[in-house]
PyMOL CGO cylinders between C-alpha atoms (Angstrom):
from pymol import cmd
from pymol.cgo import CYLINDER

trace = [
    CYLINDER, 116.34, -142.07, -18.45, 113.15, -141.61, -20.45, 0.3, 1, 1, 1, 1, 1, 1,
    CYLINDER, 113.15, -141.61, -20.45, 111.97, -138.14, -21.41, 0.3, 1, 1, 1, 1, 1, 1,
    CYLINDER, 111.97, -138.14, -21.41, 110.31, -136.51, -18.45, 0.3, 1, 1, 1, 1, 1, 1,
    CYLINDER, 110.31, -136.51, -18.45, 112.18, -138.51, -15.80, 0.3, 1, 1, 1, 1, 1, 1,
    CYLINDER, 112.18, -138.51, -15.80, 114.30, -136.55, -13.29, 0.3, 1, 1, 1, 1, 1, 1,
    CYLINDER, 114.30, -136.55, -13.29, 117.24, -138.86, -12.89, 0.3, 1, 1, 1, 1, 1, 1,
    CYLINDER, 117.24, -138.86, -12.89, 119.58, -137.84, -15.75, 0.3, 1, 1, 1, 1, 1, 1,
    CYLINDER, 119.58, -137.84, -15.75, 121.01, -141.34, -15.92, 0.3, 1, 1, 1, 1, 1, 1,
    CYLINDER, 121.01, -141.34, -15.92, 122.33, -143.52, -18.70, 0.3, 1, 1, 1, 1, 1, 1,
    CYLINDER, 122.33, -143.52, -18.70, 121.98, -147.30, -18.46, 0.3, 1, 1, 1, 1, 1, 1,
    CYLINDER, 121.98, -147.30, -18.46, 124.59, -149.29, -20.36, 0.3, 1, 1, 1, 1, 1, 1,
    CYLINDER, 124.59, -149.29, -20.36, 126.42, -152.61, -20.44, 0.3, 1, 1, 1, 1, 1, 1,
    CYLINDER, 126.42, -152.61, -20.44, 130.09, -152.99, -19.58, 0.3, 1, 1, 1, 1, 1, 1,
    CYLINDER, 130.09, -152.99, -19.58, 132.44, -155.96, -19.28, 0.3, 1, 1, 1, 1, 1, 1,
    CYLINDER, 132.44, -155.96, -19.28, 134.86, -154.07, -16.98, 0.3, 1, 1, 1, 1, 1, 1,
    CYLINDER, 134.86, -154.07, -16.98, 134.71, -156.91, -14.43, 0.3, 1, 1, 1, 1, 1, 1,
    CYLINDER, 134.71, -156.91, -14.43, 135.09, -159.63, -17.08, 0.3, 1, 1, 1, 1, 1, 1,
    CYLINDER, 135.09, -159.63, -17.08, 131.39, -160.36, -17.52, 0.3, 1, 1, 1, 1, 1, 1,
    CYLINDER, 131.39, -160.36, -17.52, 128.68, -158.13, -18.97, 0.3, 1, 1, 1, 1, 1, 1,
    CYLINDER, 128.68, -158.13, -18.97, 126.70, -156.25, -16.32, 0.3, 1, 1, 1, 1, 1, 1,
    CYLINDER, 126.70, -156.25, -16.32, 124.39, -153.23, -16.37, 0.3, 1, 1, 1, 1, 1, 1,
    CYLINDER, 124.39, -153.23, -16.37, 125.70, -149.93, -15.04, 0.3, 1, 1, 1, 1, 1, 1,
    CYLINDER, 125.70, -149.93, -15.04, 124.13, -146.55, -14.43, 0.3, 1, 1, 1, 1, 1, 1,
    CYLINDER, 124.13, -146.55, -14.43, 125.95, -143.28, -14.86, 0.3, 1, 1, 1, 1, 1, 1,
    CYLINDER, 125.95, -143.28, -14.86, 124.57, -139.96, -13.71, 0.3, 1, 1, 1, 1, 1, 1,
    CYLINDER, 124.57, -139.96, -13.71, 125.49, -137.48, -16.45, 0.3, 1, 1, 1, 1, 1, 1,
    CYLINDER, 125.49, -137.48, -16.45, 126.19, -134.74, -13.90, 0.3, 1, 1, 1, 1, 1, 1,
    CYLINDER, 126.19, -134.74, -13.90, 128.55, -136.73, -11.65, 0.3, 1, 1, 1, 1, 1, 1,
    CYLINDER, 128.55, -136.73, -11.65, 129.98, -139.18, -14.20, 0.3, 1, 1, 1, 1, 1, 1,
    CYLINDER, 129.98, -139.18, -14.20, 129.94, -141.90, -11.51, 0.3, 1, 1, 1, 1, 1, 1,
    CYLINDER, 129.94, -141.90, -11.51, 129.33, -145.47, -12.76, 0.3, 1, 1, 1, 1, 1, 1,
    CYLINDER, 129.33, -145.47, -12.76, 127.38, -147.82, -10.49, 0.3, 1, 1, 1, 1, 1, 1,
    CYLINDER, 127.38, -147.82, -10.49, 126.79, -151.52, -11.23, 0.3, 1, 1, 1, 1, 1, 1,
    CYLINDER, 126.79, -151.52, -11.23, 123.15, -152.40, -10.66, 0.3, 1, 1, 1, 1, 1, 1,
    CYLINDER, 123.15, -152.40, -10.66, 123.34, -156.05, -11.73, 0.3, 1, 1, 1, 1, 1, 1,
    CYLINDER, 123.34, -156.05, -11.73, 125.54, -158.91, -10.62, 0.3, 1, 1, 1, 1, 1, 1,
    CYLINDER, 125.54, -158.91, -10.62, 124.17, -161.75, -12.71, 0.3, 1, 1, 1, 1, 1, 1,
    CYLINDER, 124.17, -161.75, -12.71, 126.43, -164.86, -12.87, 0.3, 1, 1, 1, 1, 1, 1,
    CYLINDER, 126.43, -164.86, -12.87, 125.70, -165.32, -16.60, 0.3, 1, 1, 1, 1, 1, 1,
    CYLINDER, 125.70, -165.32, -16.60, 125.93, -161.62, -17.40, 0.3, 1, 1, 1, 1, 1, 1,
    CYLINDER, 125.93, -161.62, -17.40, 123.24, -159.02, -18.10, 0.3, 1, 1, 1, 1, 1, 1,
    CYLINDER, 123.24, -159.02, -18.10, 122.52, -156.87, -21.15, 0.3, 1, 1, 1, 1, 1, 1,
    CYLINDER, 122.52, -156.87, -21.15, 119.89, -155.14, -23.31, 0.3, 1, 1, 1, 1, 1, 1,
    CYLINDER, 119.89, -155.14, -23.31, 118.61, -152.74, -20.60, 0.3, 1, 1, 1, 1, 1, 1,
    CYLINDER, 118.61, -152.74, -20.60, 115.41, -150.84, -21.41, 0.3, 1, 1, 1, 1, 1, 1,
    CYLINDER, 115.41, -150.84, -21.41, 113.94, -148.13, -19.16, 0.3, 1, 1, 1, 1, 1, 1,
    CYLINDER, 113.94, -148.13, -19.16, 110.46, -148.18, -17.67, 0.3, 1, 1, 1, 1, 1, 1,
    CYLINDER, 110.46, -148.18, -17.67, 108.53, -145.07, -18.74, 0.3, 1, 1, 1, 1, 1, 1,
    CYLINDER, 108.53, -145.07, -18.74, 108.83, -143.49, -15.29, 0.3, 1, 1, 1, 1, 1, 1,
    CYLINDER, 108.83, -143.49, -15.29, 112.60, -144.07, -15.13, 0.3, 1, 1, 1, 1, 1, 1,
    CYLINDER, 112.60, -144.07, -15.13, 112.50, -146.10, -11.89, 0.3, 1, 1, 1, 1, 1, 1,
    CYLINDER, 112.50, -146.10, -11.89, 113.12, -149.61, -13.28, 0.3, 1, 1, 1, 1, 1, 1,
    CYLINDER, 113.12, -149.61, -13.28, 114.88, -151.44, -16.08, 0.3, 1, 1, 1, 1, 1, 1,
    CYLINDER, 114.88, -151.44, -16.08, 114.00, -154.60, -17.95, 0.3, 1, 1, 1, 1, 1, 1,
    CYLINDER, 114.00, -154.60, -17.95, 117.02, -156.59, -19.16, 0.3, 1, 1, 1, 1, 1, 1,
    CYLINDER, 117.02, -156.59, -19.16, 118.08, -160.08, -20.24, 0.3, 1, 1, 1, 1, 1, 1,
    CYLINDER, 118.08, -160.08, -20.24, 120.33, -162.71, -18.68, 0.3, 1, 1, 1, 1, 1, 1,
    CYLINDER, 120.33, -162.71, -18.68, 122.39, -164.74, -19.32, 0.3, 1, 1, 1, 1, 1, 1,
    CYLINDER, 122.39, -164.74, -19.32, 124.22, -162.68, -21.87, 0.3, 1, 1, 1, 1, 1, 1,
    CYLINDER, 124.22, -162.68, -21.87, 127.96, -162.27, -21.68, 0.3, 1, 1, 1, 1, 1, 1,
    CYLINDER, 127.96, -162.27, -21.68, 128.82, -161.47, -25.29, 0.3, 1, 1, 1, 1, 1, 1,
    CYLINDER, 128.82, -161.47, -25.29, 127.03, -159.63, -28.08, 0.3, 1, 1, 1, 1, 1, 1,
    CYLINDER, 127.03, -159.63, -28.08, 125.17, -162.09, -30.31, 0.3, 1, 1, 1, 1, 1, 1,
    CYLINDER, 125.17, -162.09, -30.31, 122.37, -162.05, -32.87, 0.3, 1, 1, 1, 1, 1, 1,
    CYLINDER, 122.37, -162.05, -32.87, 120.08, -164.11, -30.62, 0.3, 1, 1, 1, 1, 1, 1,
    CYLINDER, 120.08, -164.11, -30.62, 120.18, -165.22, -26.99, 0.3, 1, 1, 1, 1, 1, 1,
    CYLINDER, 120.18, -165.22, -26.99, 119.00, -168.83, -26.58, 0.3, 1, 1, 1, 1, 1, 1,
    CYLINDER, 119.00, -168.83, -26.58, 118.24, -169.68, -22.95, 0.3, 1, 1, 1, 1, 1, 1,
    CYLINDER, 118.24, -169.68, -22.95, 118.10, -166.03, -21.83, 0.3, 1, 1, 1, 1, 1, 1,
    CYLINDER, 118.10, -166.03, -21.83, 115.22, -164.67, -19.79, 0.3, 1, 1, 1, 1, 1, 1,
    CYLINDER, 115.22, -164.67, -19.79, 113.77, -161.26, -18.94, 0.3, 1, 1, 1, 1, 1, 1,
    CYLINDER, 113.77, -161.26, -18.94, 114.27, -159.58, -15.57, 0.3, 1, 1, 1, 1, 1, 1,
    CYLINDER, 114.27, -159.58, -15.57, 113.06, -156.32, -14.02, 0.3, 1, 1, 1, 1, 1, 1,
    CYLINDER, 113.06, -156.32, -14.02, 115.20, -154.42, -11.51, 0.3, 1, 1, 1, 1, 1, 1,
    CYLINDER, 115.20, -154.42, -11.51, 114.87, -151.11, -9.68, 0.3, 1, 1, 1, 1, 1, 1,
    CYLINDER, 114.87, -151.11, -9.68, 117.48, -148.52, -10.63, 0.3, 1, 1, 1, 1, 1, 1,
    CYLINDER, 117.48, -148.52, -10.63, 119.09, -148.81, -7.20, 0.3, 1, 1, 1, 1, 1, 1,
    CYLINDER, 119.09, -148.81, -7.20, 119.75, -152.53, -7.88, 0.3, 1, 1, 1, 1, 1, 1,
    CYLINDER, 119.75, -152.53, -7.88, 116.99, -153.80, -5.57, 0.3, 1, 1, 1, 1, 1, 1,
    CYLINDER, 116.99, -153.80, -5.57, 113.83, -155.73, -6.37, 0.3, 1, 1, 1, 1, 1, 1,
    CYLINDER, 113.83, -155.73, -6.37, 115.24, -158.16, -8.95, 0.3, 1, 1, 1, 1, 1, 1,
    CYLINDER, 115.24, -158.16, -8.95, 112.26, -159.94, -10.51, 0.3, 1, 1, 1, 1, 1, 1,
    CYLINDER, 112.26, -159.94, -10.51, 112.46, -162.70, -13.15, 0.3, 1, 1, 1, 1, 1, 1,
    CYLINDER, 112.46, -162.70, -13.15, 109.62, -162.62, -15.66, 0.3, 1, 1, 1, 1, 1, 1,
    CYLINDER, 109.62, -162.62, -15.66, 107.85, -165.77, -16.84, 0.3, 1, 1, 1, 1, 1, 1,
    CYLINDER, 107.85, -165.77, -16.84, 110.00, -167.58, -19.37, 0.3, 1, 1, 1, 1, 1, 1,
    CYLINDER, 110.00, -167.58, -19.37, 109.83, -170.65, -21.56, 0.3, 1, 1, 1, 1, 1, 1,
    CYLINDER, 109.83, -170.65, -21.56, 112.39, -172.92, -23.15, 0.3, 1, 1, 1, 1, 1, 1,
    CYLINDER, 112.39, -172.92, -23.15, 114.15, -171.17, -25.99, 0.3, 1, 1, 1, 1, 1, 1,
    CYLINDER, 114.15, -171.17, -25.99, 115.13, -167.69, -24.87, 0.3, 1, 1, 1, 1, 1, 1,
    CYLINDER, 115.13, -167.69, -24.87, 113.63, -164.21, -24.53, 0.3, 1, 1, 1, 1, 1, 1,
    CYLINDER, 113.63, -164.21, -24.53, 115.49, -161.04, -25.53, 0.3, 1, 1, 1, 1, 1, 1,
    CYLINDER, 115.49, -161.04, -25.53, 115.18, -157.56, -27.14, 0.3, 1, 1, 1, 1, 1, 1,
    CYLINDER, 115.18, -157.56, -27.14, 112.71, -156.17, -24.56, 0.3, 1, 1, 1, 1, 1, 1,
    CYLINDER, 112.71, -156.17, -24.56, 110.83, -152.90, -25.13, 0.3, 1, 1, 1, 1, 1, 1,
    CYLINDER, 110.83, -152.90, -25.13, 108.66, -151.32, -22.41, 0.3, 1, 1, 1, 1, 1, 1,
    CYLINDER, 108.66, -151.32, -22.41, 105.34, -149.80, -23.53, 0.3, 1, 1, 1, 1, 1, 1,
    CYLINDER, 105.34, -149.80, -23.53, 104.84, -146.04, -22.96, 0.3, 1, 1, 1, 1, 1, 1,
    CYLINDER, 104.84, -146.04, -22.96, 102.07, -146.69, -20.40, 0.3, 1, 1, 1, 1, 1, 1,
    CYLINDER, 102.07, -146.69, -20.40, 104.32, -149.09, -18.44, 0.3, 1, 1, 1, 1, 1, 1,
    CYLINDER, 104.32, -149.09, -18.44, 101.84, -151.99, -18.59, 0.3, 1, 1, 1, 1, 1, 1,
    CYLINDER, 101.84, -151.99, -18.59, 103.48, -154.19, -21.24, 0.3, 1, 1, 1, 1, 1, 1,
    CYLINDER, 103.48, -154.19, -21.24, 106.89, -155.37, -22.32, 0.3, 1, 1, 1, 1, 1, 1,
    CYLINDER, 106.89, -155.37, -22.32, 107.18, -156.53, -25.93, 0.3, 1, 1, 1, 1, 1, 1,
    CYLINDER, 107.18, -156.53, -25.93, 110.09, -158.89, -26.62, 0.3, 1, 1, 1, 1, 1, 1,
    CYLINDER, 110.09, -158.89, -26.62, 111.55, -161.36, -29.09, 0.3, 1, 1, 1, 1, 1, 1,
    CYLINDER, 111.55, -161.36, -29.09, 111.33, -165.02, -28.10, 0.3, 1, 1, 1, 1, 1, 1,
    CYLINDER, 111.33, -165.02, -28.10, 112.67, -168.33, -29.36, 0.3, 1, 1, 1, 1, 1, 1,
    CYLINDER, 112.67, -168.33, -29.36, 110.09, -170.33, -27.38, 0.3, 1, 1, 1, 1, 1, 1,
    CYLINDER, 110.09, -170.33, -27.38, 108.57, -171.60, -30.64, 0.3, 1, 1, 1, 1, 1, 1,
    CYLINDER, 108.57, -171.60, -30.64, 111.97, -172.58, -32.04, 0.3, 1, 1, 1, 1, 1, 1,
    CYLINDER, 111.97, -172.58, -32.04, 112.23, -169.45, -34.18, 0.3, 1, 1, 1, 1, 1, 1,
    CYLINDER, 112.23, -169.45, -34.18, 111.95, -165.71, -33.52, 0.3, 1, 1, 1, 1, 1, 1,
    CYLINDER, 111.95, -165.71, -33.52, 108.48, -164.46, -32.62, 0.3, 1, 1, 1, 1, 1, 1,
    CYLINDER, 108.48, -164.46, -32.62, 107.25, -161.33, -30.82, 0.3, 1, 1, 1, 1, 1, 1,
    CYLINDER, 107.25, -161.33, -30.82, 105.45, -161.71, -27.52, 0.3, 1, 1, 1, 1, 1, 1,
    CYLINDER, 105.45, -161.71, -27.52, 104.03, -159.28, -24.98, 0.3, 1, 1, 1, 1, 1, 1,
    CYLINDER, 104.03, -159.28, -24.98, 104.22, -159.57, -21.20, 0.3, 1, 1, 1, 1, 1, 1,
    CYLINDER, 104.22, -159.57, -21.20, 101.35, -157.95, -19.27, 0.3, 1, 1, 1, 1, 1, 1,
    CYLINDER, 101.35, -157.95, -19.27, 102.86, -156.64, -16.04, 0.3, 1, 1, 1, 1, 1, 1,
    CYLINDER, 102.86, -156.64, -16.04, 99.54, -156.22, -14.22, 0.3, 1, 1, 1, 1, 1, 1,
    CYLINDER, 99.54, -156.22, -14.22, 98.19, -159.70, -15.03, 0.3, 1, 1, 1, 1, 1, 1,
    CYLINDER, 98.19, -159.70, -15.03, 101.53, -161.55, -15.19, 0.3, 1, 1, 1, 1, 1, 1,
    CYLINDER, 101.53, -161.55, -15.19, 100.58, -163.11, -18.55, 0.3, 1, 1, 1, 1, 1, 1,
    CYLINDER, 100.58, -163.11, -18.55, 102.43, -163.63, -21.81, 0.3, 1, 1, 1, 1, 1, 1,
    CYLINDER, 102.43, -163.63, -21.81, 100.90, -163.75, -25.29, 0.3, 1, 1, 1, 1, 1, 1,
    CYLINDER, 100.90, -163.75, -25.29, 102.24, -164.02, -28.83, 0.3, 1, 1, 1, 1, 1, 1,
    CYLINDER, 102.24, -164.02, -28.83, 101.59, -160.93, -30.95, 0.3, 1, 1, 1, 1, 1, 1,
    CYLINDER, 101.59, -160.93, -30.95, 102.73, -162.15, -34.38, 0.3, 1, 1, 1, 1, 1, 1,
    CYLINDER, 102.73, -162.15, -34.38, 102.40, -165.62, -35.80, 0.3, 1, 1, 1, 1, 1, 1,
    CYLINDER, 102.40, -165.62, -35.80, 104.73, -166.57, -38.63, 0.3, 1, 1, 1, 1, 1, 1,
    CYLINDER, 104.73, -166.57, -38.63, 106.22, -169.80, -39.96, 0.3, 1, 1, 1, 1, 1, 1,
    CYLINDER, 106.22, -169.80, -39.96, 109.59, -171.39, -39.12, 0.3, 1, 1, 1, 1, 1, 1,
    CYLINDER, 109.59, -171.39, -39.12, 110.96, -170.14, -42.45, 0.3, 1, 1, 1, 1, 1, 1,
    CYLINDER, 110.96, -170.14, -42.45, 110.48, -166.50, -41.36, 0.3, 1, 1, 1, 1, 1, 1,
    CYLINDER, 110.48, -166.50, -41.36, 111.26, -164.54, -38.21, 0.3, 1, 1, 1, 1, 1, 1,
    CYLINDER, 111.26, -164.54, -38.21, 110.04, -161.39, -36.50, 0.3, 1, 1, 1, 1, 1, 1,
    CYLINDER, 110.04, -161.39, -36.50, 112.05, -159.43, -33.95, 0.3, 1, 1, 1, 1, 1, 1,
    CYLINDER, 112.05, -159.43, -33.95, 113.13, -156.09, -32.47, 0.3, 1, 1, 1, 1, 1, 1,
    CYLINDER, 113.13, -156.09, -32.47, 109.76, -154.68, -31.36, 0.3, 1, 1, 1, 1, 1, 1,
    CYLINDER, 109.76, -154.68, -31.36, 109.55, -150.94, -30.70, 0.3, 1, 1, 1, 1, 1, 1,
    CYLINDER, 109.55, -150.94, -30.70, 106.47, -149.08, -29.40, 0.3, 1, 1, 1, 1, 1, 1,
    CYLINDER, 106.47, -149.08, -29.40, 104.96, -145.97, -30.95, 0.3, 1, 1, 1, 1, 1, 1,
    CYLINDER, 104.96, -145.97, -30.95, 104.96, -142.98, -28.56, 0.3, 1, 1, 1, 1, 1, 1,
    CYLINDER, 104.96, -142.98, -28.56, 101.21, -143.38, -27.94, 0.3, 1, 1, 1, 1, 1, 1,
    CYLINDER, 101.21, -143.38, -27.94, 101.56, -147.13, -27.29, 0.3, 1, 1, 1, 1, 1, 1,
    CYLINDER, 101.56, -147.13, -27.29, 98.96, -148.07, -29.89, 0.3, 1, 1, 1, 1, 1, 1,
    CYLINDER, 98.96, -148.07, -29.89, 101.35, -149.62, -32.42, 0.3, 1, 1, 1, 1, 1, 1,
    CYLINDER, 101.35, -149.62, -32.42, 104.53, -151.66, -32.56, 0.3, 1, 1, 1, 1, 1, 1,
    CYLINDER, 104.53, -151.66, -32.56, 107.04, -151.54, -35.39, 0.3, 1, 1, 1, 1, 1, 1,
    CYLINDER, 107.04, -151.54, -35.39, 109.18, -154.64, -35.89, 0.3, 1, 1, 1, 1, 1, 1,
    CYLINDER, 109.18, -154.64, -35.89, 111.60, -156.38, -38.25, 0.3, 1, 1, 1, 1, 1, 1,
    CYLINDER, 111.60, -156.38, -38.25, 110.15, -159.22, -40.34, 0.3, 1, 1, 1, 1, 1, 1,
    CYLINDER, 110.15, -159.22, -40.34, 112.59, -161.50, -42.16, 0.3, 1, 1, 1, 1, 1, 1,
    CYLINDER, 112.59, -161.50, -42.16, 111.26, -163.26, -45.24, 0.3, 1, 1, 1, 1, 1, 1,
    CYLINDER, 111.26, -163.26, -45.24, 113.76, -165.22, -47.32, 0.3, 1, 1, 1, 1, 1, 1,
    CYLINDER, 113.76, -165.22, -47.32, 117.03, -163.31, -46.61, 0.3, 1, 1, 1, 1, 1, 1,
    CYLINDER, 117.03, -163.31, -46.61, 115.78, -159.74, -46.21, 0.3, 1, 1, 1, 1, 1, 1,
    CYLINDER, 115.78, -159.74, -46.21, 114.48, -157.91, -43.15, 0.3, 1, 1, 1, 1, 1, 1,
    CYLINDER, 114.48, -157.91, -43.15, 111.50, -155.61, -43.72, 0.3, 1, 1, 1, 1, 1, 1,
    CYLINDER, 111.50, -155.61, -43.72, 109.88, -153.07, -41.43, 0.3, 1, 1, 1, 1, 1, 1,
    CYLINDER, 109.88, -153.07, -41.43, 106.32, -153.93, -40.45, 0.3, 1, 1, 1, 1, 1, 1,
    CYLINDER, 106.32, -153.93, -40.45, 103.74, -152.30, -38.22, 0.3, 1, 1, 1, 1, 1, 1,
    CYLINDER, 103.74, -152.30, -38.22, 100.97, -153.83, -36.10, 0.3, 1, 1, 1, 1, 1, 1,
    CYLINDER, 100.97, -153.83, -36.10, 98.56, -152.75, -33.40, 0.3, 1, 1, 1, 1, 1, 1,
    CYLINDER, 98.56, -152.75, -33.40, 99.73, -153.19, -29.80, 0.3, 1, 1, 1, 1, 1, 1,
    CYLINDER, 99.73, -153.19, -29.80, 97.44, -156.24, -29.66, 0.3, 1, 1, 1, 1, 1, 1,
    CYLINDER, 97.44, -156.24, -29.66, 99.14, -157.90, -32.63, 0.3, 1, 1, 1, 1, 1, 1,
    CYLINDER, 99.14, -157.90, -32.63, 96.47, -157.14, -35.24, 0.3, 1, 1, 1, 1, 1, 1,
    CYLINDER, 96.47, -157.14, -35.24, 96.41, -155.27, -38.55, 0.3, 1, 1, 1, 1, 1, 1,
    CYLINDER, 96.41, -155.27, -38.55, 99.97, -156.17, -39.56, 0.3, 1, 1, 1, 1, 1, 1,
    CYLINDER, 99.97, -156.17, -39.56, 101.21, -154.25, -42.58, 0.3, 1, 1, 1, 1, 1, 1,
    CYLINDER, 101.21, -154.25, -42.58, 104.49, -153.76, -44.33, 0.3, 1, 1, 1, 1, 1, 1,
    CYLINDER, 104.49, -153.76, -44.33, 105.85, -150.21, -44.04, 0.3, 1, 1, 1, 1, 1, 1,
    CYLINDER, 105.85, -150.21, -44.04, 108.37, -150.31, -46.88, 0.3, 1, 1, 1, 1, 1, 1,
    CYLINDER, 108.37, -150.31, -46.88, 108.85, -152.56, -49.88, 0.3, 1, 1, 1, 1, 1, 1,
    CYLINDER, 108.85, -152.56, -49.88, 112.15, -154.40, -49.63, 0.3, 1, 1, 1, 1, 1, 1,
    CYLINDER, 112.15, -154.40, -49.63, 114.82, -154.93, -52.24, 0.3, 1, 1, 1, 1, 1, 1,
    CYLINDER, 114.82, -154.93, -52.24, 117.23, -157.83, -52.66, 0.3, 1, 1, 1, 1, 1, 1,
]
cmd.load_cgo(trace, "trace")
C-alpha cells in the first residue's frame, strides 16, 4: 500500500488460476486473496493514495508491450465497487494515480499510437496531456510526489528518452540527452 496507509498489503498479478488476476497479500499474514475475476484477465494494478482502491487494466492475460482493446477499471481493495472508466477504441494501459487522488494518468492507443491522457475522477473527463506525431510515442507516466509534474518516456526514432511536463501537460522538457 502507499506510504502512510495502514493496510500493509501488496497488490500483484498472478496466473495461478490460468488467467491473470490481481491478488492482495497482507505482509503479516502472508494470505493471498484474489480481488478481481475478470474474464479477459487483469493486470497493472496501481494504488490510490489512501490505499483503499486500485486502478488496473483489463483484458490482459499475458505480459505485452502494449494492450490494444484494454480499458481502465477501479476496484475497492475488498473486491467490491468495480467501476469501468471511460474508454475509447484503441486501448488504455499503464495507469498512475496522482498523489492527491483526483487524476489517473495513463497511456492510450485511442489515437492509433501511444499518447498520455489524464482521467479526472471528480469530473469524469479525459484529456490528452501530450500531443506527438504517429512517428513518435509517449508512455509510462509517473507523478512527482507533489503531483505538480509527470515524468514519462518519449520515443523518437528508436530511442526512449525521459521527459518531464506539468500535471496539465505543459512545459514539456527533456530530462536527459539520449544516445544511440
